N, C-alpha and C positions, 0 to 999 in steps of 0.2 A: 772525300774529294768530290768536287763539283766541276764538271766540264761545262764551260760556258759557250764555247764554240769550237769549230774545227775546220781545217781545210787541208788539202793535199798540196804539198810544196815540192816543186821540181826545180832542179838547178841545171838547166840545159847547157850543153857545150857551146851552142851558137844561139844566144839569147834572141837576137832580132829574127833569125830564121824561124825559131820555135814560136815566137809571138805571132808571126805571120801565119804559121800553120794553124794555131788555135783560133786566132781572130778572123783571118780571111778564109782559110781552108775549111775549118769546122763551123765558123760563124758564131763562136761564143761571144756573148756580150761582156764588155769590160765592167767590172764592179768598181775598180779604182786602179790608179796608177801612182807610183811613187818613184823616186830617183833610184833606178836600178831594178824595178820590178813592176809586174802587171798582175792583177788579180782578176780572174774571170768568174762569171756565174756559170755553174755546171749543175743545173737542177737544184737540189736542196743543199748542195755543197759549193765550196769555193775552190778554185784551182789557181794557185799562185806560181808564177814563173819568176824566179829570182835571177837577176843578171849578175849576181855575185856568188862566190863560193862554188863555181862550177867544178865538176870532177875533172881530173886530168884525163888525157886521151886514152889511158889504159883502163879506166874504170868501166865496168859493165853498166848497161842501162838499168833503170829502176826494175827490180825483179818482180814487182806485182803488175797489176793492170788497173786501168781506170774504167769503171763500169758506167756506161751512159745509157739510160733508158730513154727511148724515143717512142712517139705514138705510132709511126709507120716506118718500119725498118727498111722496106723495099724502096720507098720514096726517098728516104735518107741516103740509101746507097746510090741512087740516081743523082741526087743533089751533090754528093761528095765527088762522084765521077765528073760531073759537069765542072766542078771547081778544080779538077786536076789532082784530086787525092787518090792515091793508089789503094785499092782494096786488097788487103793481104789474104783474107778468106771471105768468100762470098756469103751473103745472107742465106741462112737456112734454118729450118726447125731442128732443134737439138732433141736428143732422146728424153731430156728432162722437161720438154714442153715449151721452152723459150725459143724465140727466133733470135739468132745472134749473127753478127758480122764483125770481123776484126780489121783494124787499121793500126798502123804503127806511126808514132810521131817521128820527127827528124832524129831523135836520139834512140829510137827503138823501143820506146815505151808503148806497150800494147794497150789499145783502146778497144774495149768490147762494147759495141752498140747492141742494145737489147730491146726487143719488143715483147711485152707480156700479153699473150692472147687473153681474150675475154674469159675463157674457160680454165685458165691456169690458177692453181692454189694461191698464188700471190695476190690474186684479185678477189679472193673469197674471205669472208669473215669466218675464221676457224674457231671462234670462241664458243661455239655450240649453242 
């Protein structure tokens, strides 16, 4: 098997509201739009919002989380607040060394914004 590309696909309950959240609230750039959908750039990944196939009202939100690495988490927190985005959990350094902040999208999908400090193992060449 050969994987050629991948992206995260969400089917929001209120497509226009969720597009506004990701486009205007978070400021993600649009990679492409099609009839019934919008695909955003999200770092090295793509995030697609499909305006079709939305779950019924009783369905729970996506059980995972979208992990978004940023250069300066605390500046990102300030920018999101200025745009009216509610911060679910304030930015802080975690016991595993990453700085993280949590935000929920309109359907309750958890977004974890992460800053990787200079001294963190994710920034080191561990090949020896």
